[in-house]
C-alpha positions as CSV (number, residue, x, y, z in Angstrom):
1,X,-166.3,52.5,24.5
2,X,-165.4,48.8,23.5
3,X,-166.8,47.5,20.6
4,X,-166.5,43.8,21.9
5,X,-169.8,41.3,21.2
6,X,-171.0,41.6,25.0
7,X,-171.1,45.2,24.9
8,X,-172.5,45.9,21.6
9,X,-176.6,45.4,22.5
10,X,-175.8,48.0,25.6
11,X,-173.9,50.2,23.1
12,X,-176.8,50.2,20.1
13,X,-179.0,51.2,22.8
14,X,-176.7,53.7,23.9
15,X,-176.4,55.5,20.6
16,X,-180.1,55.1,19.9
17,X,-181.3,57.6,23.0
18,X,-177.9,59.6,22.8
19,X,-179.2,63.1,21.4
20,X,-182.5,62.4,23.8
21,X,-179.9,61.9,27.3
22,X,-177.0,64.8,26.1
23,X,-180.1,67.5,25.6
24,X,-181.7,66.1,29.3
25,X,-178.0,66.9,30.7
26,X,-177.6,70.1,29.1
27,X,-181.1,71.5,29.7
28,X,-180.2,70.4,33.8
29,X,-177.0,71.7,33.9
30,X,-176.3,74.7,31.1
31,X,-172.7,73.4,30.1
32,X,-172.4,71.0,27.1
33,X,-168.8,70.3,28.7
34,X,-171.0,68.7,31.6
35,X,-173.1,67.2,29.7
36,X,-170.5,65.3,27.9
37,X,-169.4,64.5,31.0
38,X,-172.9,63.2,32.3
39,X,-173.0,61.0,29.4
40,X,-169.6,59.7,29.9
41,X,-171.0,59.3,33.6
42,X,-173.9,57.1,32.0
43,X,-172.2,55.2,29.5
44,X,-169.9,53.3,32.4
45,X,-173.0,52.7,34.5
46,X,-175.1,51.7,31.7
47,X,-172.7,48.7,30.4
48,X,-172.8,47.4,33.9
49,X,-176.4,46.6,33.8
50,X,-178.1,43.2,33.1
51,X,-180.5,44.2,29.9
52,X,-182.4,41.0,30.5
53,X,-183.5,42.9,33.5
54,X,-184.5,45.9,31.9
55,X,-187.7,46.7,30.7
56,X,-187.9,50.5,29.3
57,X,-184.4,50.8,27.8
58,X,-185.1,54.7,27.5
59,X,-186.5,55.3,30.4
60,X,-183.6,53.4,32.8
61,X,-181.0,55.6,30.7
62,X,-182.5,58.7,31.5
63,X,-182.7,57.9,35.4
64,X,-179.3,57.2,35.1
65,X,-178.5,60.4,33.5
66,X,-180.6,62.4,35.4
67,X,-179.1,61.0,38.1
68,X,-175.9,61.8,36.9
69,X,-176.7,65.4,36.5
70,X,-178.4,65.9,40.0
71,X,-174.7,65.1,41.3
72,X,-172.8,67.5,39.0
73,X,-175.7,70.2,39.6
74,X,-174.6,70.7,43.2
75,X,-171.7,70.3,42.9
76,X,-171.6,73.4,40.0
77,X,-172.8,75.4,42.8
78,X,-169.3,76.3,44.2
79,X,-168.2,77.1,40.6
80,X,-171.0,79.6,39.6
81,X,-170.3,81.4,43.2
82,X,-166.7,82.1,42.4
83,X,-167.1,82.8,38.5
84,X,-166.7,86.3,37.2
85,X,-168.8,88.2,36.0
86,X,-172.9,87.1,35.1
87,X,-173.3,83.3,34.6
88,X,-174.6,82.5,30.9
89,X,-175.2,78.9,29.7
90,X,-172.9,77.1,27.0
91,X,-173.9,77.9,23.6
92,X,-175.4,75.1,21.2
93,X,-175.7,75.2,17.9
94,X,-179.1,73.2,17.3
95,X,-180.1,71.9,13.8
96,X,-183.1,73.4,12.3
97,X,-185.5,70.4,13.2
98,X,-184.3,71.1,16.6
99,X,-186.2,75.0,16.3
100,X,-189.2,73.3,15.0
101,X,-190.3,71.6,18.1
102,X,-191.2,74.9,19.9
103,X,-191.2,73.9,23.5
104,X,-188.2,72.2,23.2
105,X,-186.9,75.4,21.4
106,X,-188.6,77.3,24.1
107,X,-186.9,74.7,26.9
108,X,-183.6,76.0,25.3
109,X,-184.0,79.6,25.1
110,X,-181.1,81.3,26.7
111,X,-184.0,83.1,28.6
112,X,-185.9,79.9,29.7
113,X,-182.5,78.5,31.1
114,X,-181.7,81.5,33.0
115,X,-184.9,81.3,34.3
116,X,-183.9,77.8,35.6
117,X,-180.9,78.4,37.3
118,X,-183.4,80.0,40.3
119,X,-184.4,76.0,40.9
120,X,-183.6,73.9,43.3
121,X,-181.9,70.9,41.7
122,X,-184.4,68.3,42.1
123,X,-186.8,71.0,41.2
124,X,-185.2,71.7,38.0
125,X,-184.7,68.1,37.2
126,X,-188.1,67.6,37.4
127,X,-189.4,70.7,35.3
128,X,-186.9,69.7,32.7
129,X,-188.1,66.2,32.4
130,X,-191.6,66.7,32.7
131,X,-191.9,70.4,31.0
132,X,-189.6,69.6,28.0
133,X,-189.6,66.1,27.7
134,X,-192.9,64.6,28.8
135,X,-191.9,61.7,31.3
136,X,-194.4,60.5,33.3
137,X,-194.7,61.7,36.9
138,X,-194.0,57.8,37.8
139,X,-190.5,58.2,35.4
140,X,-189.3,61.1,36.9
141,X,-189.9,60.0,40.8
142,X,-188.0,56.8,39.9
143,X,-185.1,59.1,38.3
144,X,-185.2,61.7,41.6
145,X,-185.7,59.3,44.2
146,X,-189.0,60.8,45.6
147,X,-192.9,59.6,45.4
148,X,-194.9,59.8,42.4
149,X,-196.8,61.9,45.0
150,X,-193.9,64.3,45.9
151,X,-193.1,64.9,42.1
152,X,-196.1,66.1,41.5
153,X,-196.2,68.9,44.1
154,X,-192.6,69.5,42.8
155,X,-193.6,69.3,39.7
156,X,-196.4,71.9,40.2
157,X,-194.2,74.2,42.6
158,X,-191.3,74.6,39.8
159,X,-193.8,75.3,37.2
160,X,-195.3,78.6,39.1
161,X,-192.0,79.8,39.8
162,X,-190.9,79.2,36.4
163,X,-193.8,81.0,35.1
164,X,-193.7,84.2,37.6
165,X,-190.3,85.0,35.5
166,X,-190.5,83.5,32.3
167,X,-191.2,85.7,29.2
168,X,-194.7,86.3,28.8
169,X,-194.6,86.5,25.0
170,X,-192.5,84.5,22.6
171,X,-191.7,85.9,19.2
172,X,-191.9,83.7,16.3
173,X,-188.2,82.4,14.4
174,X,-188.7,84.9,11.5
175,X,-189.6,88.1,13.7
176,X,-186.4,87.3,15.8
177,X,-184.1,86.6,13.2
178,X,-185.5,90.2,11.5
179,X,-184.6,92.1,15.2
180,X,-181.0,90.5,15.1
181,X,-180.7,91.3,10.9
182,X,-181.8,95.0,11.9
183,X,-179.1,95.0,14.8
184,X,-176.5,93.5,12.7
185,X,-176.5,95.8,10.0
186,X,-177.0,98.9,12.2
187,X,-174.0,97.6,14.5
188,X,-172.1,97.3,11.1
189,X,-172.8,100.6,9.4
190,X,-172.4,102.8,12.8
191,X,-176.2,103.8,12.9
192,X,-177.2,104.7,16.3
193,X,-180.5,105.9,15.2
194,X,-181.1,102.8,13.5
195,X,-179.3,100.5,16.9
196,X,-181.4,102.8,19.0
197,X,-184.7,101.7,17.2
198,X,-184.7,98.1,17.0
199,X,-183.8,97.8,20.9
200,X,-186.6,98.3,23.5
201,X,-186.2,100.8,26.0
202,X,-185.3,98.8,29.0
203,X,-182.8,96.5,26.7
204,X,-181.2,94.4,28.9
205,X,-177.7,93.2,28.1
206,X,-175.9,90.3,30.3
207,X,-172.5,89.4,28.9
208,X,-169.8,86.7,29.6
209,X,-166.5,87.1,29.8
210,X,-165.3,84.9,32.5
211,X,-163.0,87.1,33.4
212,X,-161.3,85.8,30.2
213,X,-162.9,88.1,28.1
214,X,-163.8,91.6,28.2
215,X,-167.9,91.7,29.7
216,X,-169.1,93.7,31.4
217,X,-169.4,92.7,35.5
218,X,-173.1,93.7,35.5
219,X,-175.8,93.4,33.6
220,X,-176.3,96.9,31.1
221,X,-179.9,98.4,31.1
222,X,-181.4,101.0,29.2
223,X,-180.8,101.4,25.4
224,X,-178.6,103.9,25.2
225,X,-175.8,102.8,27.6
226,X,-176.3,99.5,25.7
227,X,-176.5,100.7,22.5
228,X,-173.4,102.7,22.7
229,X,-171.2,100.0,24.4
230,X,-171.5,98.3,21.2
231,X,-170.6,100.5,19.2
232,X,-167.6,102.0,21.4
233,X,-166.4,98.6,21.3
234,X,-166.2,98.0,17.6
235,X,-163.3,101.1,17.9
236,X,-160.9,98.7,20.7
237,X,-161.4,95.8,17.8
238,X,-158.0,94.8,16.4
239,X,-158.9,92.2,13.8
240,X,-161.7,91.8,11.8
241,X,-165.2,91.4,13.0
242,X,-167.8,89.8,10.9
243,X,-170.9,87.8,12.6
244,X,-173.1,85.4,10.6
245,X,-176.9,83.8,11.4
246,X,-176.8,80.6,13.4
247,X,-179.3,78.2,15.1
248,X,-178.3,78.8,18.9
249,X,-180.2,76.8,21.7
250,X,-182.6,76.1,19.1
251,X,-183.5,80.0,18.3
252,X,-181.9,82.6,16.0
253,X,-178.4,83.8,16.8
254,X,-175.2,85.5,15.3
255,X,-171.7,84.0,15.8
256,X,-169.4,86.4,15.8
257,X,-165.7,86.0,14.5
258,X,-162.6,88.4,14.9
259,X,-160.5,87.0,12.1
260,X,-162.3,84.2,11.3
261,X,-162.4,82.7,14.5
262,X,-165.8,82.3,16.8
263,X,-165.1,85.2,19.6
264,X,-168.5,84.9,21.1
265,X,-172.1,83.9,20.3
266,X,-174.9,86.7,21.0
267,X,-178.5,85.5,20.8
268,X,-181.5,87.9,21.8
269,X,-185.2,87.5,23.1
270,X,-187.5,90.2,21.1
271,X,-191.0,91.2,22.4
272,X,-193.1,93.7,19.6
273,X,-189.9,93.4,16.7
274,X,-187.4,94.9,19.3
275,X,-185.1,93.2,21.1
276,X,-185.3,93.5,24.8
277,X,-183.2,90.6,26.0
278,X,-179.3,90.5,25.1
279,X,-177.1,87.6,25.7
280,X,-173.6,87.6,24.4
281,X,-171.5,85.0,25.4
282,X,-167.3,85.8,25.1
283,X,-165.8,83.1,27.4
284,X,-163.3,80.7,25.1
285,X,-164.1,78.1,27.5
286,X,-167.8,78.4,26.5
287,X,-166.8,78.2,22.8
288,X,-164.5,75.7,22.1
289,X,-167.2,72.8,22.1
290,X,-169.7,74.1,20.0
291,X,-171.3,71.4,18.9
292,X,-174.4,70.8,16.5
293,X,-177.6,68.4,17.8
């Protein structure tokens, strides 16, 4: 970005709303790398705007970001269809204050972002803008190129589809953290009984290696299979494996390191003090840009 005087007002406005714009793009795309590209595209269009004609800079920037995200989202379909194994969102480190926003934390969770993958690009944009950020229907209409009446219908349809697929209950961060700690202790001590106790009977493991790192090519279901997969995998590790607590996608998670370098990110969904879903991202391309918002 240039620091020339004519661009200073545009730069100040863009930087003031940058975190919001990044989060909008990330929730629409599930990729921090693509969200950063969208922000660059947004900036290039923003500096060409006559600011004297802009009544609401935040709304205008969100509109540009949404349109660029929609363009990129439609183009990502082929990439995901050719992806090796299950696709998971790129994990994003988040600050504690983000996790305190309950609605935003849920909208950024791995569980809900996977549900958003079932929506059409326009449905996803409308849902994210309305449910996560409370954007008005008129503003959303301008962003997605629909009438306010059409946007209301799309929002209702998207909300109904999400409600049928989203988790029925949401555990507190404290409960999730406790389950993760129990899981970590059981894995580190190779205590099969304790590991089985913290996993729900129908637990599902989704691992994303992107065809580069070892990962199950299909979801693994059942606590016995999931437990034995983690315990048997430890015996194949060549190096020192450690895990540390972190806030990922505004929820408790584990950063897994091999000889000090990040090897994967493990996020979970917890219900009734037991882990019902495990999301394990090992694709190196999704780990190099771990950043905090």
